[in-house]
C-alpha positions, -999 to +999 in steps of 0.1 A: -086+277-169-070+242-170-077+219-141-046+205-124-037+170-135-040+144-107-014+117-112-030+082-114-014+048-105+015+038-127-005+009-143-033+034-150-011+052-175-007+021-195-044+012-197-047+020-234-013+005-241-026-028-227-058-026-248-038-019-280-014-047-271-043-072-269-059-060-301-026-059-319-015-094-309-049-108-319-047-090-352-011-104-357-023-139-350-052-135-375-028-121-401-005-151-395-033-175-400-044-158-432-009-157-447+002-192-437-029-212-429-012-230-401-011-228-363+027-227-364+026-197-388+001-180-367+023-185-336+054-172-355+037-140-365+023-136-329+059-140-316+074-116-341+048-089-332+058-093-295+095-091-302+091-060-323+070-043-296+097-051-270+124-039-294+106-006-300+102+000-262+138-009-254+151+014-282+128+043-271+134+049-234+154+079-243+127+090-267+101+089-239+124+110-216+131+136-242+094+137-251+086+143-215+111+171-213+092+189-241+057+177-231+059+192-196+057+227-213+024+218-230-011+222-216-030+191-206-052+195-237-022+192-260-007+164-239-039+144-245-038+153-282-002+140-284-014+107-269-043+104-293-036+122-326+001+116-321-002+079-318-022+078-350+006+097-368+032+075-352+016+042-361+001+049-395+024+077-405+058+064-395+052+026-395+031+023-427+030+055-448+067+063-443+081+029-456+056+031-485+067+066-494+104+055-493+097+026-516+075+047-539+102+073-543+131+048-546+113+026-571+096+055-588+061+039-585+028+052-571+018+047-534-008+021-543+018+001-563+041+003-533+014-011-511+008-039-536+045-046-538+046-049-500+018-074-500+028-095-530+066-092-531+078-085-496+114-096-504+117-069-531+100-044-509+125-051-481+155-049-505+144-014-516+140-003-480+175-016-471+190+002-501+174+034-488+192+031-454+220+055-462+199+086-469+176+077-440+205+074-416+220+107-428+188+126-424+177+110-390+212+110-376+217+147-383+183+157-368+189+137-336+225+151-333+211+186-334+185+177-308+212+163-285+237+191-290+210+218-285+203+205-250+240+207-239+249+239-258+226+260-237+241+289-217+211+289-193+217+252-184+226+250-147+225+213-138+254+193-151+260+156-149+295+154-163+304+188-149+337+194-167+324+186-202+290+201-198+302+234-183+325+239-213+296+231-236+272+255-218+298+283-219+305+277-256+268+281-263+274+319-264+293+313-297+266+316-323+259+284-344+286+263-327+265+231-327+257+236-364+294+240-371+301+207-352+275+188-371+287+202-405+323+192-396+312+156-387+291+155-418+322+163-439+343+136-421+318+109-428+312+119-464+350+116-469+350+081-453+320+070-475+334+084-507+321+080-543+285+089-553+271+078-520+291+106-503+270+132-523+238+114-513+249+114-476+257+151-476+225+161-493+203+141-470+222+153-439+217+189-450+180+182-453+180+168-418+198+199-405+173+222-423+144+203-410+156+207-374+161+245-379+127+248-397+109+229-369+126+251-343+115+283-361+080+272-367+077+260-331+088+294-318+064+312-340+035+290-330+042+288-293+057+322-284+031+345-300+005+352-272-013+376-294-021+352-322-026+319-302-054+309-279-046+300-243-052+263-251-030+263-282-002+284-267+027+262-258+011+233-276+010+232-314+047+240-320+058+215-294+034+189-309+051+193-343+085+192-328+077+159-309+062+143-341+094+151-361+115+139-332+095+106-330+100+102-368+137+105-364+138+080-336+116+056-357+139+055-388+163+030-374+136+008-358+116+006-390+146-004-411+159-028-384+125-045-382+130-059-417+157-082-402+128-100-383+101-100-410+095-086-444+058-081-439+050-044-437+017-050-418+034-072-391+060-045-386+033-019-383+015-039-356+046-047-336+062-013-337+027+003-332+022-015-299+057-004-288+049+032-298+018+032-276+039+022-245+064+049-253+037+076-253+021+063-221+055+063-205+060+099-216+027+110-200+036+092-168+070+109-166+054+143-169+025+139-145+045+121-118+073+147-120+099+120-125+123+143-144+123+168-115+129+140-090+158+124-108+178+154-120+203+136-143+177+114-161+173+140-189+211+141-193+213+104-198+186+105-224+203+133-244+236+115-242+219+084-256+205+105-284+239+117-293+253+082-294+223+070-315+230+098-340+266+088-343+256+052-346+233+061-375+261+079-392+284+049-386+258+026-401+264+042-434+299+025-433+291-008-415+263-028-400+256-022-363+230-045-346+200-028-331+208-046-298+239-025-294+219+007-300+193-004-274+217-015-248+239+016-251+209+039-246+195+018-217+229+017-200+233+055-201+198+061-188+204+035-161+236+052-151+220+086-150+192+072-128+217+057-104+236+090-103+203+108-096+195+084-067+229+089-052+225+127-054+191+125-037+206+103-009+234+128-003+210+157-002+188+138+024+219+131+045+229+167+044+194+179+053+193+155+083+228+167+094+216+204+092+185+196+112+205+179+140+229+209+142+199+232+146+185+210+174+218+210+192+223+247+187 
């Protein structure tokens, strides 16, 4: 039987994040010294690593909240595995292996040749990554759009932030496949706007994103819902773990591509974004153990609205350049607004409770 989790102090949740930050920044400074041989170059790489970490954190508030929404269903054992194994997958898988795989596929070279290209010809490496932005945006945008729509198109959803809109979406959830139809329609609109051969690439990659979401959902249900074939520790864990890793990958696409605007060094990008990813995971655990999502009832809504906006922005980026600052500020603004609405709701409830207590005393 699992022991109840005792929440620790807020700073305690970020202990490993602080350690990784110190190690990462030292490694970044050493890398800067080795590549430039100057104090100025070392300071520049140190600064870029710091900026990338802050960028990753600012872009991932919604990721942490959505992760917490799923993570609260997992056992403490799998929560710890998400923070340990998951961070290894997030840093090495998405920040190093994923860009190398993209370059290897796009340039039709081997993984080792892609690594050599990243080390010796970072400009060419960055060019190939930027050229691959359209299929990445189509895949990631579609996956995230399905994540966001699946939250709102749920007939069992009872708490609504924007009541008029969300009640309609919840009622419409009884129509089988309505969110898939919406995504397919938007996909066709953007493919028409893109036009030419790129439209075909966009549609194919968007379809793969849709199929990936559906496959992860099916696999997750099979792994987590079968009590007869799963142990107590694994039940409610492995499927959710896979879902969270794919979700993190979709969130990471835009950040990895955008990081090349600051530096073309793959290893500096991995250090900076890896530090940020550690904070996101620590923040996720804190939200779960402190019950923050239950305390602030609209916080999840803000995060899922931010996901929907991010998915549309990723689609729009296939037509025009949209700075990452806009993406980050938009998501942060929605989450801030949902937090403010939650606080106002809690204050109204307290006032009503005090009023009811006074009426009982006078009765």
